[in-house]
N, C-alpha and C positions, 0 to 999 in steps of 0.2 A: 504494500500500500504506500502511496506517495506520502511524504512528510507534510505535504501541503494540501492533502485531501480535505475538503470542506464538509461540514455536517449539514444535511438537508434542514432548512429552516422550518419546514412544515411538519417535520417528524413528530407525530403525536406521542403524548405520554398517556397511555391507556390506564395506568394505575396512578392517577394524581394523588400523592400521599399528603400534601400539605393543605391546610385549611385556607380557603379564600375568605378572609374576614376584614381586609383593610380597604377603606374608602379613600377619596381624595384628601380629606382633612387629615386622616391618619398618616397618609404618605407624606404630606407637607410637614406635619409635625415631626415625623421620623427624620426628615431632612434637616429641619431646624435643630432637632435634638442632637443630631450627629455633627452639624456644622459648628454651632456655638459651643465651644469647649476649650481645650487647652490652647488652641491657636490664639484666641482673644484673651483668655484669662492668664496665660503664661508667656507664650512665645512672642507676642507683640512687643512686650517690654524688652526681651532679649534682642529682637531685631532692631529696635530703636537704639539701644545702648551700644551695640557692637557694629551695626552696619549702616543704618539709614538716618539716624537722628530724627528730628521732627518730620522729615520726609517719609517716615514710615507710613504716613497717610497716602503718599504716592505709591508706595510699595503695596498697600492694601488695594488701591485701584488697579494696579497692574495685575496683581494676583486675581482680583475679581473679574477682570476682563478675560484672563486666560481661563478661568473657571467657567465663565459665561459661554465662551465659545465652545468649550468641551461639553457643557450642559446641553446645549442645543443638539450636538451630535449624539449624546447619550439618549436624548428624548426621542430622536428618530428610531434608534435601535430598540429602545424600550417599548415603543408602540408597535414596531414591526416584528420583533423577536421577544414576545412577552413571556419569557421563561426564566427560571432562576439561573444565576451565573454571572450576570453583569458583563463586564468587558471580556471575561473568559468565553462566554457563550457567543458574544458578538464576533470575537476573533476567530472562533471555530467556524462560524457561518460564512466568514468573508476571506480570511487570510490563511486558513488551514490549521491542521492539527498541531504542528510544531509551534506555530505562533500562539495558538490557544494555550498550549502547555506553558510556554514562556510567560504569557500574561497571567495565567492562573497562579503560577508560582510567584510572580511579581506581586500579585494582589495580597499575598501574605504580608508583604512589607506595608501595604496600605492599611489593611483592616486589623490584622492581629497586632502588629507593632504600633499601629495608630492607637488602638485601645490601650496598649501598654504605655504609650507616651501620655495619654490622658490620665491614666492611673497614677503616674508619677506626679503630674500636676495636682491631681486630687489629693494625694498624700501631703503635698506642701501646704495646701489650704487647710486640711484637717489638723495638721500639727499646729499651724498658726491659730486656728480656731480654738483648739484645746488650750493653748497657752493663754488666750484671752479669758478663758474660763478658770484659769488658775491651775490647769493640769499640765504638767511638764512631760511630754512624751519622750521616751528614751532616745536621744539623738543617734545613738549607734544603730537603731532599728528604723530610722526614718529617711535613709538615703542610700544610693547605690554604693557598692563596695569601692573603696578608694577615695570617696568623697570626704573632704575635711569637714568636721563638725566641731562645734563648741560645746563642751560638757557643762553641767550645772556649776562646777567649781571654777569655770573660766578657762580650763585647760583645753587643748585641742586633741582630737583623736580621729581615727579613720572609721567611717561607717562600715557596718557589716552587710546589711541588706535593707530593702525598703518594705517593711512589714505592712503598713497601711495600704500600699499599692497592691500588694498580693491579696490582702483581705477583700478589697473592693472588687478585684478581678474574680475571686471565688464567688462572691455574692451575685455578681452579674451573670456568671455561668449558671448558677442555680435558677435564677429567675428566667433565663432564656430556655432552659430545659422545660420549665413548667408550661410555657406556651407563648405564642406570638401575640395573641390578643391581650394577655395579661401584661406582656412587655410593652405593648403599644399604649396601654392605658397608663401605666406608670410613667412612660416617657411623656405623654400628653400633659399630665399634671406638672411634671418638672419643667417642661418647656415654658409653660405659662409663668412659672416662678422666675426662671432665669432671664427671660425676655423682659420681665418687669424690672429685675435688678439692673440690666443693661440700660433700660430707659431711665431709671432713676439716676444712674451715674452720668448719663448724658445730660439730663435736665439739671440736676443739682450741681454736678461738677462744672458744667459749662458756665455757671454764674461766677466762678472763682478762678477762671483761667488767667494766667499771667502771660500776656502776649510776648514778653521778652523771651520766654522759653521756646518760642517758635523761631528764634533767630540765632544763627543762620538756619534757614529752613532746610537747606541741603548743605551740611557741614563739608568743608573741603576734604578731598581724598588724602589719606595719610601716605600715599605712595604704594600702598598694597591694594590689589584688586579686591573689591568687596568691603573695604573699610571706608565707608562714607563716599561722598561724591555720587555721581550717577551709577557707578558700578555698585556702590553700596545700596542704592535704591533697588537695583536688580537683585543683588544678593539677598536683601531683606525680603523682596517679593518671593524669592525661592524658598526662604525659610518660613515665612508666615503663610505661604501657600497652604501649609498644613491647616491653617485656620478655616479654609474653605472646603476641606475634605469632608465629605459626608453626603452631599447631594447625590453622588453616584451610588451611595449605599442604598438609596431608595430603590434602585434598579434591581438589587439582589432579592427584593421581596415581590418580584413580579408574579410568582406562582401563589402568593398569598394575598394578592390584590383582587378585589371583586371585578373590576373592569380595567385591566392593565393598559389596553390600547388607548383609552381615554385619560385615565387618571395618573399613569406614570409620568407623562410629560408635565402635567400640572404640579405634581409633587416635586419633581426635580427642579424645574425652573422657578416655581413659586418660592420654594424654600431658599434658593440661592439669591433671588432678588431681595427678599426680606433681610437676609443676613448681611448682604453686601452693604446696604444702606446703614444698618446698625454698626457694622465694623468701621466704616469710614468715619462716622461720627464719634464713636467711642475712642478710637485711636487718636483722633485730633484732640479730644478732651484730655486724654492721659498725658500726652506730651506737652499740653498746655498747663497742666497742673504741676508736673514734676520735670526738672531738667532731665533730658533724655539719658544723660550719662548715669543716672541713678536708677534706671528702670530695669537693669539686668539682674533681677532678683526672681525667686520662684513665684512670688505673688505680686506682680507689678500693679494690678488693679487695686489691691488692698492698699498699696503704698500711695497710689493716686488719691484714694478716698481719704487717707490720713492727712495728706497735704491739703485737701479741700477743707477738712475740719479745722486745721490750724488757721487757714485764711478766713474762715467763717466765724472765728472767735469774736464774741460780743454782738454778733448779728442775730436777727430774728430766726435765721436758719440753723443756728448752732445746735439746738436741741435735736433737730431732725438729723443733722449730719453726725451727731454723736452716736446715733443708732446705726449709721451706714456701715461702719466696719463690720459689725455683727451681721447686718443684712447681706452685705456683699460677700462675705466669706461663706455664710450659710447658703446663699444663692449659687455661689461658685461650686461649692461642694455638691449640691443637688444637680446643678447644671452639668458638671463634669460627669456625674453618675449616669445621666441619660446619654451622654456621648459614648461612654464606655459600653452601655447596653446596645446602642444601635450599631456601633462598629463591631462588637462581638456577635451581633446578630448576623451581620453580613458575611463574615469569614466562613462560618460553617456551611452556608448555602453555596459558597464557591466550591468548597470541598465536596458538598453533596452533588453538585452538577458534575464535577470531575469523576466522582465515584460512579454516577449513572453512566458516564461515557466509558468507563473502564480504565481511565488514566490513573485512577487510584483504586486500591482494593475495594471490594464490594461493601465492606463494613462502613465505608465513608458515606454511603447512601442509605444507611439504616435509619429508620424512623421509629420513634418511641411509640409503642402500641396504644398508650393511653393519651399522651400529650400531643402526639402528631408533630413532633419537632425532631430535627436531626441531632439527636442527643449525643451520639458517639463523637461526631465532629465538633459539637459544642464543647464537650469535655476536653477534647484535644486542644481546641482553640483556647479554652480557659487555662490549660496547663502552659501553653506557649506564652500567653499574656502574663500569667503570674510570674514565670521565670524572667521574662524580658523586663517587666516593670520592677521586679525586685532586685535585679542585678545589673541594670544598664542605666547610664546617665541620660537625662532628658534631651540634651542637645544632640547626642548621637542618634537617639531614637527619632527625634523630630526630622532631622535631615534625611534619614533613611526613608521615612514615610513619605516625605515630599518628593524625593526622586522616584520612588516606586509608583506613586500616584501619577506624576507627570508622564512617566513612561506609559502607563495605562491610557492616559488621555491621548497620547500620540497614536497609539494603536487604534483606539476607537475612532479618532478623527480620520485616519487613513481608511479605516474600514467603511465609513460612510461613502467615500468616493468610490471604493472598489465595488461595494454592493449596488450602487446606482448603475454601474456599468454592467455588472454580471447578472443582476436581477432587476431590471427596470420595471418588470411586471409585478413586483412584490407590493402588496397593499401597505401603504404608509399612512396611518391615521394622522401622524405628525411628520411633517417634512422639514428638514433643515433648509433654510433659505440660502440662496447665493452659492449653490454647489457648482464647481468645486472650490470656489474662492474661500468661503468661510471655513470649511474643514481644513483646508491647507493652512490658513492663517492660524487656526487652533493648534495644529501640529507644530508650526514654526514657533509660536509663542511658548508653547510648553517645552519645546526643545531648548529655546533660549534660556528659560528659567532653570532647566536642568544644567545647562552649561555654566550657569552662575554659581552652582553649588560647589563646595570644596572638593578637591581631588580625593581626599580620604573617603568621602561619601561615594564617589564613583568607584573607588577600589572595593568598598564593601558591596556595592551593587553587583559588580562583576563577579566577585567571589560567590555571592548568593545565587546568581544566575548560572554559574558553572556547576554548583551543587545540584541545582534543579535539572540541568541538562543531563547530568549523570543519571539521576533518578528516572528521567524520561526514557533514555535509551536502554537502561537496565530493566525497567519494569513497564512503564507507560505505553511505549510503542507496541510491544508484543501483546498487551492485554486490551488495547483499545477496541471498543465495540462498534466502531464506525462501519466496518465492513458488513456487519449484519443488518445495518439500516439501509444500505444502498448509498453509495457515495457519488459525489460530483467531483470530478478532477479539474483542478485549475489548469 
């Protein structure tokens, strides 16, 4: 069988094992739940402090445009190929089995490591919140191995592992095994809370901005690529691109959507538009409240709120702002929880699709007899997320997730052009406009953001892909079920 044999798009699934319970509002809230997370609560501050300065606002816009272009391409596929698997399934239908495997393997970086990154951010906010309540969490158990921490007696030591991050990963795993409807309901409640928190920060914090913090808006480059200047804006966009990851997670729930052809594009594009507006506003407020050099901390939004409290001293807003650190940290904890849930929901469904196709062992497509969820792959995903979040630093995780997601976006964008040529007759309830110009622009922008990421991130991506190719040629290629479905050869 050719390495580039494509899977028939219309291949039916006679034994649909997943429950179709999600409507358009559920899907939009899933998207928002996944998008608003560590990117805005954690990584925005790091991007401002190390790369873009106040121009992190421009980085947000660049990353938002790149995400928007990809979102339109995802929407066409989600309406035309409404089955579980997201970019993996789209790649299988257009570019062939080898590309499908590569993208499926790559998506582990996006969803599993994405959830791990969020779990690390969640841990930082939980430790800070407990400290506000007078509870000192053991520093040695609150960060990745090798991280320098300050002990209660003022001495320094090296952390052992991140226990809170591992615990929230385990809790999310349990919830996802219990059912998609239950997970969606929990997510919906949390989304309302965290959007309210972001709006409060924008509204209250915006009244106490110090405009001098916005100057120079684009700090001069230090002589190193990615350290301020326009290259820093692009590097910052590549880093905080993580903040937009999540809309594509909606597409993994296609087989649990009541009307995927109509509702998937609405959920994908709607959630992205809402979050982009909120992101641009809140990032501008953050760098207006605090000098950008000070934002490279695990909880930059909490730091920005503390700055607003100081500036509001003696005003009529002081009593309300005195409550904001508590509200922001609690909102961030709950908000990051929903992001973990959605991203950990997505990864098992990628494995599920790969198991159905034979590229992974049959146990990958096992469904729980009572809860009707892919519980085996959910447990495996939970184990991956627990280990990654407990033993890896957030900056390494964030950059790996960004490059993995951008790579997926490139494949999906190219796939739209290919499918328009190979299957012009395919019903497309949602059509990407300006083909091939818009998909090509999407691929170019995503590639540019990938190029702006550090060389060490590229090295990790190459190593990860090499491991994946070994697994494919040792197991996946010889066990693929494509030949039993009838293949189309490119």
